[in-house]
C-alpha positions as CSV (number, residue, x, y, z in Angstrom):
1,M,131.7,126.1,268.7
2,R,134.8,124.6,270.1
3,Y,136.6,127.8,269.2
4,L,134.2,129.8,271.4
5,E,135.1,127.6,274.4
6,S,138.8,127.1,273.8
7,E,139.8,130.5,272.4
8,A,137.1,133.2,272.7
9,E,136.0,132.6,276.3
10,P,139.6,132.8,277.8
11,M,140.1,136.1,275.8
12,L,137.0,137.6,277.5
13,R,138.5,136.9,280.9
14,G,141.7,138.7,279.9
15,R,142.8,142.3,280.6
16,Y,142.0,145.1,278.1
17,G,140.8,148.6,277.8
18,E,137.2,149.7,277.3
19,Q,137.4,150.1,273.5
20,I,139.2,146.8,273.0
21,G,136.7,145.1,275.4
22,R,133.7,146.4,273.5
23,A,135.1,145.2,270.2
24,L,136.0,141.8,271.7
25,F,132.6,141.3,273.3
26,G,130.9,142.3,270.0
27,A,133.0,139.9,267.9
28,V,132.3,137.0,270.3
29,A,128.6,137.9,270.4
30,D,128.4,137.7,266.6
31,L,130.3,134.3,266.6
32,T,127.9,133.0,269.3
33,R,124.9,134.1,267.2
34,L,126.4,132.3,264.2
35,A,126.8,129.1,266.4
36,G,123.1,129.5,267.3
37,W,122.2,129.9,263.6
38,T,124.1,126.8,262.7
39,S,122.4,124.9,265.4
40,F,119.0,126.2,264.2
41,D,119.8,125.0,260.7
42,I,120.4,121.5,261.9
43,A,117.2,121.5,263.9
44,A,119.0,121.6,267.3
45,H,116.6,124.2,268.5
46,G,117.2,124.1,272.2
47,L,120.9,124.5,271.7
48,A,120.3,127.3,269.2
49,Q,118.2,129.2,271.8
50,R,120.9,128.9,274.4
51,Y,123.5,130.3,272.0
52,F,121.1,133.2,271.0
53,V,120.5,134.1,274.7
54,Q,124.2,134.1,275.3
55,A,124.8,136.2,272.2
56,L,122.3,138.7,273.4
57,R,124.1,139.1,276.7
58,L,127.4,139.5,275.0
59,S,126.0,142.2,272.7
60,Q,124.7,144.0,275.7
61,A,128.2,143.8,277.3
62,A,129.6,145.2,274.1
63,G,127.1,148.1,274.2
64,D,126.1,147.2,270.6
65,R,122.3,147.7,270.5
66,V,122.1,147.1,266.8
67,L,123.8,143.7,267.0
68,G,121.6,142.9,270.0
69,G,118.6,143.8,267.8
70,Y,119.9,141.4,265.1
71,V,120.2,138.6,267.6
72,L,116.5,139.2,268.6
73,I,115.6,139.1,264.9
74,T,117.4,135.8,264.5
75,M,115.4,134.5,267.4
76,S,112.3,135.8,265.7
77,Q,113.2,133.9,262.5
78,Q,113.5,130.7,264.6
79,A,110.1,131.4,266.1
80,V,108.6,131.7,262.7
81,H,110.2,128.4,261.6
82,L,108.7,126.7,264.7
83,G,105.3,128.2,264.1
84,H,105.3,130.6,267.1
85,G,103.9,133.7,265.4
86,R,103.2,135.8,268.5
87,E,106.6,135.2,269.9
88,A,108.1,136.1,266.5
89,V,106.2,139.4,266.3
90,Q,107.1,140.3,269.9
91,L,110.9,139.6,269.4
92,A,110.9,141.7,266.2
93,R,109.2,144.6,267.9
94,V,111.6,144.5,270.8
95,A,114.4,144.6,268.3
96,Q,112.9,147.6,266.6
97,Q,112.4,149.4,269.9
98,G,116.0,148.6,270.9
99,V,117.7,150.1,267.9
100,G,115.3,153.0,267.4
101,T,115.6,155.2,264.3
102,A,119.3,155.5,264.5
103,A,119.9,152.2,262.8
104,P,120.7,152.2,259.0
105,A,117.6,152.0,256.9
106,A,118.5,148.5,255.6
107,V,118.7,147.2,259.1
108,Q,115.2,148.7,259.9
109,A,113.9,147.1,256.7
110,L,115.2,143.7,257.8
111,M,113.5,144.1,261.2
112,H,110.1,145.1,259.7
113,A,110.3,142.1,257.4
114,A,110.9,139.8,260.3
115,E,107.8,141.2,262.1
116,A,105.8,140.7,258.9
117,R,106.7,137.0,258.8
118,G,105.3,136.6,262.3
119,H,102.0,138.2,261.3
120,G,102.0,136.1,258.2
121,I,101.9,132.8,260.0
122,L,99.2,134.2,262.3
123,G,97.1,135.0,259.3
124,D,96.9,138.7,260.2
125,V,96.7,140.3,256.8
126,R,96.5,143.9,257.9
127,S,99.5,143.8,260.3
128,C,101.5,141.8,257.9
129,T,100.8,144.2,255.0
130,T,101.7,147.2,257.3
131,A,105.0,145.7,258.3
132,L,105.9,144.8,254.7
133,V,105.1,148.3,253.5
134,R,107.5,149.6,256.3
135,A,110.2,147.2,255.2
136,E,109.8,148.3,251.6
137,R,109.9,152.0,252.4
138,S,113.0,151.6,254.6
139,L,114.9,149.7,251.9
140,T,113.9,152.3,249.3
141,V,115.5,155.1,251.4
142,A,118.6,153.0,252.2
143,R,121.7,154.5,250.7
144,G,124.5,152.6,249.1
145,G,127.0,154.6,251.2
146,D,125.5,153.6,254.5
147,E,127.9,151.8,256.8
148,L,126.2,148.5,257.3
149,P,127.1,145.6,259.6
150,S,128.3,142.6,257.7
151,W,125.1,140.7,258.7
152,A,122.8,143.3,257.1
153,R,124.5,143.5,253.7
154,H,122.5,140.5,252.3
155,F,119.2,142.3,252.8
156,D,118.6,143.7,249.4
157,E,115.8,143.8,246.9
158,A,116.1,140.1,246.3
159,Q,115.8,139.3,250.0
160,L,112.9,141.7,250.4
161,A,111.0,140.0,247.5
162,D,111.7,136.6,249.2
163,E,110.2,137.9,252.5
164,F,107.1,139.1,250.6
165,A,106.8,135.7,248.9
166,H,106.9,133.9,252.2
167,C,104.4,136.2,253.8
168,Y,101.9,135.9,250.9
169,R,102.3,132.1,250.9
170,D,101.5,132.0,254.6
171,L,98.5,134.2,253.9
172,Q,97.5,131.9,251.0
173,Q,97.6,134.8,248.6
174,W,99.1,132.6,245.9
175,R,99.4,134.9,242.9
176,P,101.4,137.7,244.7
177,A,103.4,135.0,246.5
178,A,104.4,133.5,243.1
179,Q,105.2,136.9,241.6
180,H,107.5,137.9,244.4
181,A,109.2,134.5,244.5
182,E,109.9,134.8,240.8
183,K,111.3,138.2,241.3
184,S,113.6,137.1,244.1
185,L,114.9,134.2,242.0
186,R,115.6,136.6,239.1
187,L,117.5,138.9,241.3
188,R,119.2,136.4,243.6
189,S,122.8,135.4,242.9
190,A,123.6,131.8,242.3
191,A,126.0,132.0,245.3
192,F,123.0,132.0,247.6
193,A,122.1,128.4,246.7
194,R,120.2,127.5,249.9
195,S,118.1,130.7,249.8
196,R,117.3,129.9,246.2
197,V,116.1,126.5,247.2
198,F,113.8,128.0,249.9
199,C,112.4,130.5,247.5
200,R,111.9,127.9,244.8
201,M,109.9,125.8,247.3
202,V,107.7,128.9,248.1
203,L,107.1,129.3,244.4
204,A,106.2,125.6,244.1
205,A,103.7,125.9,247.0
206,S,102.3,129.0,245.4
207,R,101.9,127.3,242.0
208,L,100.2,124.4,243.7
209,G,97.8,126.8,245.4
210,M,97.0,128.3,242.1
211,G,96.1,124.8,240.8
212,D,99.2,124.3,238.5
213,L,100.2,120.9,239.7
214,D,102.7,120.1,236.9
215,E,104.7,123.3,237.3
216,A,104.6,123.0,241.1
217,C,106.1,119.5,241.0
218,T,108.7,120.5,238.4
219,L,109.9,123.3,240.6
220,A,109.9,121.1,243.7
221,T,111.9,118.4,241.9
222,E,114.4,121.0,240.8
223,A,114.8,122.2,244.4
224,L,115.1,118.5,245.6
225,R,118.0,118.0,243.2
226,A,119.7,121.2,244.4
227,A,119.1,120.3,248.1
228,G,120.9,117.0,247.6
229,E,124.2,118.9,247.7
230,M,123.3,120.6,251.1
231,R,123.1,119.6,254.7
232,S,120.3,121.6,256.1
233,A,117.4,120.5,258.2
234,R,115.5,123.6,257.1
235,T,115.8,122.6,253.4
236,V,114.4,119.2,254.2
237,E,111.5,120.8,256.1
238,Y,110.6,122.9,253.0
239,L,110.5,119.8,250.9
240,R,108.4,117.9,253.5
241,D,106.0,120.8,253.7
242,F,105.5,120.6,249.9
243,H,104.9,116.9,250.2
244,R,102.2,117.5,252.8
245,R,100.6,120.0,250.5
246,L,100.5,117.3,247.8
247,A,98.1,115.1,249.8
248,P,95.0,115.9,247.7
249,Y,96.9,115.0,244.5
250,R,98.5,111.8,245.6
251,G,96.8,109.9,242.7
252,S,98.5,112.1,240.1
253,P,101.5,110.7,238.2
254,V,103.5,113.9,238.7
255,A,102.8,113.9,242.5
256,R,103.8,110.2,242.7
257,A,107.0,110.9,240.8
258,F,107.9,113.7,243.2
259,E,107.1,111.5,246.2
260,E,109.3,108.7,244.9
261,A,112.2,111.0,244.2
262,A,111.8,112.5,247.7
263,R,111.7,109.0,249.2
264,Q,114.9,108.0,247.4
265,A,116.6,111.1,248.6
266,G,115.6,110.3,252.2
267,V,113.5,113.4,252.6
268,I,110.3,111.5,253.4
């Protein structure tokens, strides 16, 4: 963040040709988006939104519609986290309209999945399903040789399964949510430790919804241990969400054990 102020901003005020200028504005836009994402992850949501708006302006100055679309998708993901489903859907649709059909298929898949998440928290089964099908079709036709922006390379089969799992969890369709979460965990590299924690918590919530309290608490406890090595407000929120879902089972020994472990970890 200091780098943006001390190094990047003075460079933008310098002298350069059009090609260099576009590349420079694009690079700073992506750095600004990343600063917003970091702020989002520590729950500094107002600051994150200011960074995202600035990143959107910079991407427009760079003439990079695809990057601008990704900034809008990042804003959509924040809206989902905050429970603002209609805003999330609107942002995702504006992103899709902005990039059109010229964007690589994997980028289009990412954008359809973001729209699906917004429909999911609104409980709109039909619209959510339609968006998920579009995401799946787009990823299916994506080619390995496509030139993808660095930020789109993570959107693979594992990430798509993760998006499906989150949507089905939000729609309270527990069995498909669990199936897709399990698939994502099988496919996801251990290098994506935080994403694996999120997905494990989705699986835990789904198992709880299916009535498997013991397995749900086991999964949540495993995620709690892994989360101890991270500094992420979003990780804590996933754990707190599970704790809230445990309310009907507070008298159970396994529920009490998870609650005690979460309390000792400072999560609740």
